[in-house]
N, C-alpha and C positions, 0 to 999 in steps of 0.2 A: 103602191108607190105612185105619187103625182108625177105627171109628165112635166119635165122642165127643159127637154131638148128634143130636136128631131133630126135625123140623119137621112140625106137623100144622095143617090148616085146621079150625077148630072149626065145629061145628053149633050151632044155637041152643040155649042152656042147658046145652051139654055141660060137664061138670065133671071127667071121668076121662080122662087121656091116658097112654098106655103109652109107654115108651121101651126101647131094645134094647142099651144098653151097660152094662158093669159099673161099679162104684164101690166105694170103701172106706167112706165115711161119707155120711150123708144131707146134711151140710152142703156137700158138694161139688156137689150137684145145684142147678142154677140155672134160672130160667124167666124168659122175656120174653113179653109179649103185645104184638104189633105193635111190637117192638123197644124196648118200654118194660119194664124189669125190674120184677119183682114178688116179693114174699115171702108173698103170701096163698095159700099152698098147703101140703098135707101130703103125706107118703109113708107110707102104712099099713105096720105091721110085717108084716101078713099078705099083703101084696102089694107088695113092695119095688121093683118096676119099674113102678109106676104113681104119677103126680102127680094129686092130687086138688085142684082150685081151691076156694077157699072159697065162691065164687059162680059161677053159670053163665056161660059165654062167650057173646058175641054171634056170631051167624052170620058166617062169613067172617074172623074174627080169626085171625091167625097166631100160633100157640103154638109157641115153640121151647124145648125141653128140652135142656140141655147140662151137661156135667161140667167143673167147674174145681177141680182137686185143689189143696189147700193146699200152698204151697212154704215155709211158715214152719218146719216140723220134720217129721222121718220119723215114722210112726205109732208106733214102738217104739224106744226107747233101751236099749242094752245096757250092763251094769256088769262090771268086773273081778270074776271069780269067780261070777258069776251064771249061771242057766240060759239056754241058747239053744234056743228051740223053732222048729221048722220053720214054723209058722204065722206067728210074728212075722217070720222072714226073709222069707217070701213077701209079707207085706204091705208090708215096706219096699221090695222089688224092684217089686211091683206099683205102689206110690206113684211111683216113678221112671219106670217105664214110662208110667203114665198122663199125668204131667206132660209127658213127651216127645211123646206122641200129641197132646195138647191144643195144644202149641205148634206142632207141624207143621202142624195143621188150621187154626190162626189164621193162620199164614204163607201157606198157600194161599189162604185167603179174601181176603188183602190183595192177593196176586198177581193174583187173578181179578177184583178190584174188588168184592168182596162185603163192603165196610165199611158197616154199616148207618148210616142218618142218626142223628146224636146219640151214636154209639158212641165217638167219639173226643172227649175233653174235654181242657181245659187241663192237667188234673192227670195225664194219661197221656202227655203230650209233654214232653220235656226241652227246655231252651232251645236254639235253633238246630238242633234234630233234624230239622226238615222243610226241605229245600233244593229249589230249583227243579229240580235235576238229578234229583230223586226223584219228580217229578210229570210225568205224560203231559200234553201240551198239550190243554187243554179238559176235563181230568178233574175239575177243582176248579170247580164252578159256584156261583152264589148259592144254590141250592137246598141245597147241601151245607154252606153256611156257617151258623154259629150265628146266630140272629136278632139278639143283641145286638150282635155284631160288624157285622152289616148295618146296624143302626140307626146305629152309629157312622159308617159310611162314608157314609150318606146325610146326615149333618150337615155334610159338606164341599161347598161351592158354588163352582164355577169361573165367573168372569165370561165365559169362553168358552162355557159352556153356555147363555148368553143371547145369544150372538151377537157379543160382543167380538172384535175382530180382532187389535188390538195391532200394527198395521203402521206406526203413525206417521202414517198419512194418513186412514184411515177415522174418522169421528166415532164414538167408542164410548160416548159420554154416556148414551144411553137403554139400552143393554145393561148397563153398569155400574150404573145406577141401579136397574134391574129386579133384578139380581143382588143388591144390597144389600138390597133388600126381601125377597127370597127367603131370604137367608141370616140372617135375624133369629135371634139367639141361637145361631148357628152359626159355622163357620169359612169366611170368605170368601177364595179364593184368586185371585191374579192371576199366571197363568203368565208366563214371561219374554216381554218384548215392550215396545213403546212405544205407550202408549194415549193417543190424541189425543181431547180433549173440547172441546166449544164452550161449555159451562156448568160452574158450579161443581160438583164431585162432593161430595155431602153424605152423610157417614157418620153416619146418625141412628138406628141400631138399637143398643139396649143389649145387654149380655151377649154381645158378639161379638168375633171375632178376624179381623183383616184381615192377610193375609200375602202378600208377593210371594215367588215362587218363581224364583230366578235374577236376572237383570238386568231390573228392572221400573221403567219410567219413566211417569208421567202428566204430560201437558203440554198446552198449547194452541197452536192455529195462530197465525201471526203477525198475522192480521187481527182477532183478538178483542179487543174493548174491555178496557182495562186494569183497569176496575173489577171484573172477574170474577176472584176467587181460583181456584186450581186445585182445592183440597179444604178441606173443613171437618169437624171433628167437633163436632156440635151444631147447632142451628137455633133460629129465633125467629120470632115474628109481629111485624112492624113495627108499632110504636106500642102494643103490648100488653105490660104488664109481666109476666114469668114466664108468658106464654101457652102455652108449651110445656114440658113436663117435661124436665129435664136428661137428656142421654144419659149413661148409666153403664156402668162396667165394660167398657171396650173396650181391646183390645191391637192396636196397629198397628205392623207391623214389615217391614223390608226393602223399602221403596218410595222411589223418588225422585220428589219433586214439584217440577217445574221450571216456573216461571211464564213463562219464554221472554223473554229480554231484548229480542227485537224488538218486544214489545208495550208497552214503556215509554211511547212516544209516541203510542199508538192511542187516540183519544178517539171515534172513530166506531163505528158498529154498535150492536146492542142493548146497552143498559146493564144492570147488574146489578140484580136484584130482591131483594137481601139487605140486612139491616141493615148500616151502615157498618163495624162491626168485622169483619164476615165478607167484606169486599171488599179488593181490591189487594194481597192477600198471596199467597205461595206456598201457605201453609196457615194455618188458624185453628182454635184450640180455644176454644170459648165456650159457655156454657150446658151444661157438661159436668163429670162427676165420676167420680173413679176411673179416670183414663185413663192408659195407658202407651204410649209411643212409643219405639221402639228400632230401631237399625240402619237408620235412614232419612236421606235427604238432602233439604234444602229450599233451592232455588236461585232466585236472580234476581227475588225479589218486588219489585214496583214500590214497595210500602211496605215490608213486612216479609217476611222469608223464614218466620218462625213468630211468630205472636202468640197468647199465652195470655191471654184477656181476657174481658170481658163483651160480650153482644150489642150494647149501645149504649155509646158513650163518653159522658162527662159533657158536657151541654150548657151552655155559658156565653155563647152569642151573645145579645145584647141586655142583658146584665147590665153594671152599672157596675163600676169597679174595686172599689169598697167592697163591692158586693153579691157580687162573686166571692170576695173574701176572707173575708167573713162566712160564706159557704156552703161554705168549703174542706173541712171534714171529711165532707160528705155525699157518699154514694156515688151512682153513676148511678141515676137513677130516673125512672119515668113516672107522672105524676100523683100524686107523692108516695110511690109504692111502689118500694122498692129492687129493682134488677134483679140477679138472680143472675149471678155471672161464672163462675168455674172453680175447682174445688177438687180437691186430691189428684191432682195431675198429675205423672207422672215422664217425664222425657225423657233417654233413655239412649243413649250411643254414636252420636250424629247429627252430621251435618256441615251448617253453614249458610254460605252464600256468596252475594254478589252483591246483597244488599238495598239498596233505595232510600233507606232510613232506617237502622233498626237490623236486624241479621241476625236476632237472636232477642230478643223483648221480652215483658214480662208487664204487664198492666194489671188492677187490680180483681179479683185472684185471690188464692188463698190455698193454702198448703201444697203449694208446688211444688218438686220436686226435680229438678235439672238435673245430670247426671253423665257424665263421660267424653266430652264433646262438644267439637268443634272449630268455630270461627267464624273466617272469614277473608274479607278483601278485600271490604267492602261497596262497591257500585257508586255510591251517592248519587243525587241528582236527584229525590228525592221531592217536596220542597218547592221553591218558587222560591228561587233563590239557593243558596249553600253551605249544607250540612246538618250534621247530628250523627250520624255513621255508626259506631255502636258495634257491637262484636261480641256483647256480651251487655248487655241493658239491663233493670234492675229499675225499673218506671216507676209512674206514678200509682196509688195504691190498692193496691198489691201488700203481701201480709203473710205472714210465716212462709215465707221462700224460702231454699232451700239450693242454692248452686252449689259443686260439688265436682270437682276434678280435671279442669279444662277448660283449653283453649288457644285463644288469640286471636292472629291474625297479620294484621298490616297493617290495623288498624282505627283509627278516630279515637280511641276509648277501648276498652281491651279489655273493660271492664265498667263500667257507670254505674249508680248508685243515685241516683234523683233523682225530682223531682215539679215539675210546673208550680205556679204560686202558687195557682191556683184548685182544686187537687186535693190530697187527703191523700197525704203522703209515705209511701214504703215504710217498713216497720219490721219488726223481728225477722228480719233478714237475716244469713245466714251464708254467707261465701265461704272455703272451705277447699281450697287446692290450685288455683292459677291460674298459668299460665305466659303472659306477654305478650311476644310477640316482634315487633319492628319496628312497635309501635303509637305513634301520635303522643303520646297519653297512655295511661295504663293503668288507673287507678282514679280515678273521680269520684264524689263523694258530696255531694249539696247539695239544699236545698229552696229553689227560687227565691223571693225577696222575703220570706222568713220568717227573717231574721238575728237578730231581736231589737232591742234599743235602739241602733240605729246611725243616726245622723242624716244620713249622706252619701247614702243611697239614698232619693229622694223617692217611689219606687214601692213601697217596702216596707210591710209591715203596721204597723210601729211608727209610721210617718209618716201613713199613710192612716187607720188605724182609731184610733191613739192621739194623733194630732197632735203626735208627738215628746215626749210626756209620759208617764212610767211609769204603769201602771195595769193594770186587768184588764177584758177584753171577753169576752162570751159569744158563741162561734161556733155556728152552726147551731142557734139557740135553737128549742126545741119540737120537735126531731127526735130520733130515737134516737141520733144521733151528737153531740148537744150536748156542748160541752166548753168549759172555761175557758182563755182564752189570756192570759198575762202578758207584758206589754211586747213584744208582737210576735214571742215566740218560738214556733216551731212546735210545737204539742202532739203531732204525730205523728212528726216526724223523729227517730228515736232507735233505739237497740239495733241496731248493725251490728258483727259480729265477723268479722275477716278474718285468715287465717292461711296460712302456707306459700305465699307469692307469690314469683315470680320475674318481674323486669322486665328484659328483655334488649334492648339495641340500639335505644332509641327513635329513630325517624327520620322524616323527611319522607315522607308518603304522599299518592299522587294519587287524588282522587275526581272525580265529575262533579257539576255543577250545572245546573239546568234554568231557562230563562227563561220568560216567559210565552207564548211561541210554541211551547213544547215542544222547543226546541233545547238539546242537552246539550253541554256543553263541559267540558273538564278543568281542575282547578285542584289546587294542591299545598298541603297543610297541614303546617306545621312545629311541632315540639314547643314548648311553653312550660313544661311541668311534667310530672310522671309520676304524682303521687298528690296528690289534692285532697280537702279537707273543708271545707264551709261550710254553716252553717245546720243542723248536726246535732248531737244530744246523745247521748254515750254511744257512741263509736267505739273498738273495742279492736282493735289490730293487732299481730300477733306473727309472727316468723320471716318477715321480708320481705327480699328480696335485690334490689339494683340492680346491673346490670353493663352497662357501655357497648358491650360487645361487640368493642372494638377489638383485644383480644388473642386473640380466637376465630378461629383460622386457618381453620376450616371454615365460618364464618358465611356468606360469600359464595361462595366457590369450590366448596364441596361442597353446602351445604344450600340455596344460592340465595336467602339473605336479604340485605337492604341494610346498608350501614355506617351508624352513627349520624351525626347531623349536629348542628351547633351550634344551640342553643335560639334561637328568634326573640326572646323576651323573658326576663327573668331572674326568673321566678317561683319557681325552685328545683326540686329533685326533688320534695319533700313541701311542699305549699302549704297551710297552715292560715289560714283567713281568715273574714270576715264571718259571725259567728254560730256558728262552730266552738266547741264547749264539751265539756269532759270527755272528752278524747281521750288514749289511752295507746298507746305504741309500746314493743315489747320485742323484742330480738334483731334489730337492723337492720344489715345489711351492704351497704356501698357500695364498689364497686370500679370505679375509673376516673371518668370525667367531668371530671378535672383535667388535670394534665400540661402540657405546652408549648402545647396547644391545648384550653383548657377548653371543655366542651360547655355548662355552665351555671355560674352564679356561686355557688351555695349548695346545700346539702342541705335543711335545714329553713328554711322562710321563714314565720315566724310573725308575723302583722300584728297591729296594735293593736286590731283589732275582734273578737279572739277573747275568750271568756269562761271563767271557772271553771278547772278543772284541765287543764294540758297537761304530760304526763310522757312521758319516755323513758328506758329502761334498756338498757344493753348496745349501744352504737352503735359499730360497727367500720368504719373508713374507710381504704382503701388507694388512694393516688393520687387523692383526691378533689378537688373544686373549691376555690375561694379561700376560701369561708366554709363552715364546718360547720353552725352555727346563726346565723341572723339573727332576732332578735326585737325588734320596734319597739314604742315607746310607753313612757313613763315612768308608773309608778303606775297600770298598766292593771288591767282587771277579770279578767285571767287570771293564774294563778300555777301553779307546779309546779316540777319538777326535771328535770334531765338527769344521769343517773348512769352512770358507767362508759364514757365516751367514750375510745376509743383510736384515734388517728390517725396515719398515717404517709404522708409524701409524698416520693417520690424526686426530684421536682422542687421546689425551694424556692417556696412560695407566700407572698405577701405578708400575707394574713389581713386583719384578725384572724380566727382560726379560729372563735372563739366571740365573738359580737358582739351584745350584748343591752343595750337601754336600759330594760329593764323590771326595776325593783328587786324584783318578786315572783317572779322566775324564778331558781332556784338551779342552779348547776353544782357537781357533786360529784365530785371525784377524776378530773379529766380527765388523760389521758396522751397529749400531742400532740408530734410531732416533724415537722420539715420546714416549719414556718411561721415566717416572720420575726416576725410579730406574732400571738401566741397568743391572748391574751384582751382583751377589752373588755367586761367585764360588771359588773353591780351586786352580785352575791352569789356568792361562790365559797367552797366548803367543801373543805378538804384536810386529811384526817386524818394524823397523824403515824404513820410506820411503827414496827415494834417496835424497830428498831435506832437510833432518834433519841435522842441524849442528852438529859438532863433540861434542858439549856440551850436546847434547840431550835435550836442553831446549828451542830451538828457533822455527822458523817457520817450519811446517811439523812434529814436534814431537807429539806423541800421549799421551794424558793425561786423567785421570779419576778425576772427581769431587769427593772429599773425603767425601762430605756430601750426594750426591745423587747417586753416582756410574755411572753417565753418561759419556760415553766416547766421546772425542773430539780430533780433530787435531787441533793444534794451527796455527792460521793465522798471528800472529805477534810475535816479538821477546820479547814482554813485559812480564815480569815475573808475577806470580800470586801466593800469598800464599795459595789459595784455590785449587790449582791444583798440583798433583804430577805426575812426568813423569813416564810413563810406557814403554817408548821406549827401550826395551830390547836390550842390546849390543850383548849378546850371550846366547845361550841355548843349551841344549843337552838332549836326553833321552837315558839312558845307562842301559844295562843289567849287574848288578853287578856281578851274579853268574857266567856268561860266559865271562865277560870282553869284552863286545862288545858294541860299540856306534851305536845304532839304528839310530838315526837322530841327526844332530847337526848344529849349525851355529856359526861360528867364535870361535870354540873350537879347540885349537891345538892338545890336546891330554888328555886321562884320563888313568891313571896307577893305577893298583891295587897293593898296597903296602903288603897287607896281609888281613886277615879275617875282613871284614867290614871297611877297611882303604884304601882310594883312594886319589890320587892327580890329580888335574885338572890345566891344563895350557891353558890360553887364547891365542888367535891369536896374532901373532906379529904385525898385522896391528893396534892393539890398543896400545897406548902408554900412561901410567899413570904417574902422578907426584908421587903419593905415594899410599899406600894400603888403605888410607881412602877415596880414590876417586871411590871405587866401592862396590857394596852391592851384596850378593849372597843369593839366595832362593833355598832351597832343599827340595823335598819330595821323599820319598821311601816307599817300602813295609815294613820297619821296623818302630818301634814306635818312636824312637828319632833319629834325624839327626843333628850333630854338625859340623859347619864350622870353622876349626881352621887354624892357620898359614897362613893368607893372607900376601902376600909379592909381591914387585915389583922389578925386577931385574935391572941391570945397564942400560939396553936398554928400561926400562919402561914396559916390558912384565909381566902381572899379573899371579899369581898362588895361589892355596889354597888347603887345605886338606878338606876331608869329612869323618867324622866317623859315622857309622850307629850302633845303638844299639837296641837289641830286648827287649821284655817285661821284661826280667830279668835284663836289664841294662849291657848286655854283648855284646861286638863287634860281629856283625853277617853280613854275606853277605846279600845283598839285591836283590830281583828278579828284581827290576827296580829302577832307580834313576832318577828324573826330576831335572834339574839344570837351573835357570834362573839368569842372571848377568845384573844388572843395574849399570850405573855409568857415570862419566864425564871423558872424555879423554883430552889430551893435544891438 
């Protein structure tokens, strides 16, 4: 082999070192000192085979001089017609020879194991170029590894390094606790296994990753007191507000936390030494911030499977009903100091099952994102007697919560947004993408005892704080949460957006209840409703589908779900009640629930104790129940409209399909077939189609059968004494107090002449022969409405006056006026 390098051991202060191999350019000569490259040298012109270091070497240093010929280009390039010199040809051939010699020597060094430490860097290795087949066993040691890589390897800590066994029998509590402390700021690994612990595992180190490798379960033996949770992120000092800094920046993934259902009745043994919020659950996140949990399972919690909460719950023992309501907005506190809960929590791709109360719940936390999770089959039995066993629950004091693309199966409610009367209600909640299968109910939204001015509930705020008289009360006076409450309306229960929901096959579900002797017995819960709103302001619902599942051939035989059952009571699919206000629905699809065996009596059940705006647009019903809308109460405080109802029933239903005694609720352009009695409402708006003749009596005009209420569009010009035209020529909704036309069709103008006195002029597009050719229907917020002075001017334009009278028979302004005009034009 040709010589391409020389190695010399230096003496003290030596600067000159000779080498014995030829080269073409000085740039090809390289030098290392103890395997570290250096450029601090020269090659004298008068001594071309000597390297002179800029400073003297240290005795014993190894100086290596080697040649590395450039492969970028040949020394000399030749051009067509140019001279070819022997020297140039020789230099080109020498360059190729030297490169070949250098590569041969480098290859031999590799074969002989002569790679110097630090000589192979990442820039010299192609991706996947080093495989295990190319390495001799034991040839790569930690001494040969770059120190940065070694540092990274040292950042991974296994619980088995500290003695954890993971055999499901050995108590691994101490080993895991030691590993958590050692892994502060690093990766903590749980190798595959079942880790049995006798106390709560507390993940209290910030800036850490906890990861299960393979199938990892952490659980507790059968005899451990049920107060102990299996695991927590975060900790607290009992009785000290914010005594411990929140745990921050933690990723937990791929671990199952199983409370062990055999512990539900165990009250003996050492009790937990944690705050209540950290107890009785499969897992708890409290006093924590910036936490992500993914690909985990939380099973069989005596209370909850997972609770995202504050270290302490709000204490109300010893307070009177009045005191509890007055302090409602205040968050949990100790000696007047608010206790931090949890914030910026992400729960992703997790499973929850077997909870004694709710499977997953949130309390006094904010900015929580729950996505791609499944919650199924709560067990029940946390409290004495039947419980409220929800799949997902957004509970007291929760703020800014998003639930996305989740599934709930065989739960009491798929998701419940609610609060106790002594606690602030959740607000700013988004539910986008929810499938509820075989749940008793599916969506429940309410704030208990904060319905507003409803006299029927003696326990509500209106009666306790206001003595049944409208007014204003200051809640939580003198605290940072001080807020004004008007008429017992919850100042917190607001802002819920729900979209893209499927409610499939609601059915009877079996849960467990517990008696005072800790005996568990089963009971069955039967549906009463599927979607409920009470005591909440500002609920927006879009793209919601109800399907009874009876036509799903795979529901039971293939997928293992249950068939739907007849509802226990007729609260309807959608139950709007006590204090529900400003609620809107759009794009609602109902398939089934009627037929020869109806499951429920109605779709919308709007009770008289609702307030403000109630609206629905685009409601499609196929083989639905006997009533599509039932709205009770005359002259009630709620108003709104149902627009675009399309209903078809293959089985004749008696109806009325639309049944409303509230003259403030408007039904616009319904299209209903298959109901003997279609409508019994106070306000109906039907716009004429483009093909309707000017007389309003021919082909295309919409009519109602005066005997049955069935709506039809005429297909011939033949007249019928059994049909009355409902083709409204003109209509308007007018705010009388502010003199504003909110909506109108073919109304030229409305002028307020004085208190309770208005003049209406129809569009000049209508030409009437005389004032007997049109009829006016008026409703308003006043008791009596009188239409006077109908007239037609020389051009055939119609006008009339409206007088509104209050209960005392005195002219009074009306908050709203609804006007519909029927008639026959020239």
